C-alpha positions as CSV (number, residue, x, y, z in Angstrom):
1,M,130.6,-141.3,-14.5
2,D,128.4,-144.4,-14.4
3,F,129.3,-146.1,-17.1
4,K,126.4,-148.7,-16.6
5,R,123.9,-146.4,-17.4
6,T,125.6,-144.8,-20.8
7,K,123.5,-144.7,-23.7
8,A,126.3,-145.4,-26.0
9,P,125.8,-147.7,-28.9
10,L,127.1,-151.7,-28.2
11,S,127.8,-151.7,-32.0
12,T,130.0,-149.6,-34.3
13,I,128.0,-147.0,-36.4
14,T,128.6,-144.9,-39.0
15,R,129.5,-141.2,-37.9
16,D,129.7,-138.0,-39.7
17,V,133.4,-136.7,-39.9
18,A,132.2,-133.2,-40.4
19,S,130.2,-133.1,-37.5
20,L,132.8,-134.6,-35.3
21,E,135.3,-131.8,-36.8
22,A,133.1,-129.0,-36.1
23,K,133.3,-129.0,-32.3
24,T,137.6,-128.9,-32.5
25,G,138.1,-127.7,-35.7
26,N,140.7,-130.3,-36.3
27,I,139.6,-134.0,-36.9
28,Y,143.1,-135.1,-35.7
29,Q,142.3,-133.4,-32.6
30,T,139.1,-134.8,-32.0
31,V,140.4,-138.3,-32.6
32,A,143.1,-137.5,-29.9
33,I,140.6,-136.4,-27.3
34,C,138.2,-139.4,-27.8
35,G,141.4,-141.6,-27.6
36,K,142.8,-140.3,-24.6
37,R,139.1,-140.3,-22.6
38,A,138.5,-144.0,-24.2
39,N,142.2,-144.8,-22.4
40,Q,140.8,-143.2,-19.0
41,I,137.2,-144.8,-19.4
42,S,139.4,-148.4,-19.9
43,V,141.2,-147.9,-16.6
44,E,138.6,-147.0,-14.3
45,L,136.5,-150.0,-16.1
46,K,139.4,-152.5,-15.2
47,Q,139.7,-151.5,-11.8
48,E,136.2,-151.7,-10.9
49,L,136.2,-155.0,-12.5
50,N,139.5,-156.1,-10.7
51,R,137.7,-154.9,-7.4
52,K,134.6,-156.9,-7.8
53,L,136.5,-160.3,-9.2
54,E,139.2,-159.7,-6.2
55,E,136.1,-160.5,-3.7
56,F,136.3,-164.3,-5.3
57,A,140.0,-164.6,-5.2
58,Y,141.1,-168.0,-3.9
59,Y,144.7,-167.7,-2.8
60,T,146.3,-171.3,-2.8
61,D,149.4,-173.2,-3.7
62,N,147.2,-176.0,-5.0
63,L,146.7,-175.4,-8.8
64,E,144.6,-178.5,-9.0
65,E,141.6,-177.1,-7.3
66,V,139.8,-174.5,-9.5
67,F,136.1,-173.5,-8.4
68,E,133.9,-172.0,-10.9
69,N,131.7,-169.5,-9.6
70,R,128.1,-168.1,-11.0
71,E,128.5,-164.9,-9.6
72,Q,132.1,-164.3,-10.7
73,I,131.1,-165.7,-14.5
74,E,127.8,-163.1,-14.8
75,I,130.1,-160.1,-13.5
76,S,132.1,-161.2,-16.2
77,K,129.9,-161.2,-18.7
78,F,127.9,-157.9,-17.7
79,Y,131.3,-156.0,-18.3
80,E,131.8,-158.0,-21.8
81,R,128.4,-156.8,-22.9
82,M,128.7,-153.4,-21.9
83,P,130.3,-150.9,-24.5
84,K,133.8,-150.4,-25.7
85,P,135.3,-147.4,-24.1
86,T,135.8,-146.1,-27.6
87,L,132.0,-146.0,-27.9
88,I,131.3,-144.6,-24.7
89,A,134.1,-141.8,-25.3
90,L,132.7,-140.7,-28.7
91,D,129.3,-140.7,-27.3
92,E,130.3,-138.3,-24.3
93,F,132.4,-136.0,-26.6
94,E,129.1,-135.7,-29.3
95,S,126.7,-134.7,-26.5
96,D,129.3,-132.3,-25.1
97,E,130.0,-134.1,-21.7
98,L,133.9,-133.5,-22.0
99,Y,135.9,-130.5,-20.7
100,I,138.7,-130.3,-23.1
101,R,141.6,-128.5,-22.0
102,T,144.4,-127.3,-24.6
103,P,147.7,-126.1,-23.6
104,E,147.4,-122.3,-24.5
105,E,150.2,-122.0,-27.4
106,E,153.2,-119.5,-26.8
107,S,153.5,-116.0,-28.2
108,N,156.3,-114.7,-29.9
109,T,156.1,-110.9,-27.8
110,D,157.7,-112.6,-25.0
111,V,161.3,-113.1,-27.0
112,T,163.5,-109.8,-27.5
113,P,165.5,-109.6,-30.6
114,N,169.1,-108.9,-30.3
115,E,170.0,-105.8,-31.6
């Protein structure tokens, strides 16, 4: 997903807990789902940022020289201004863009009692 075009809010807003709970039937499951998705988004954003900043990497043994690069600063500021991964995950959850997969519960019919 292109996180740069997300319509997630930039700041925290009040959410209706009942509407979040309605989709899964359990608020704790909803929080776990959004938390896992936020971690995925965070990893993807960090990898993308590291790839872009690696272009500006200056490998040298001399630590006295520090170069200030405006492009590097602008890229960093852009990522700082983006919505936080938790807000993006909640926005995806509310707009039904997430595929939720739960392990099937084991049934007790497979177990045969000893007679």
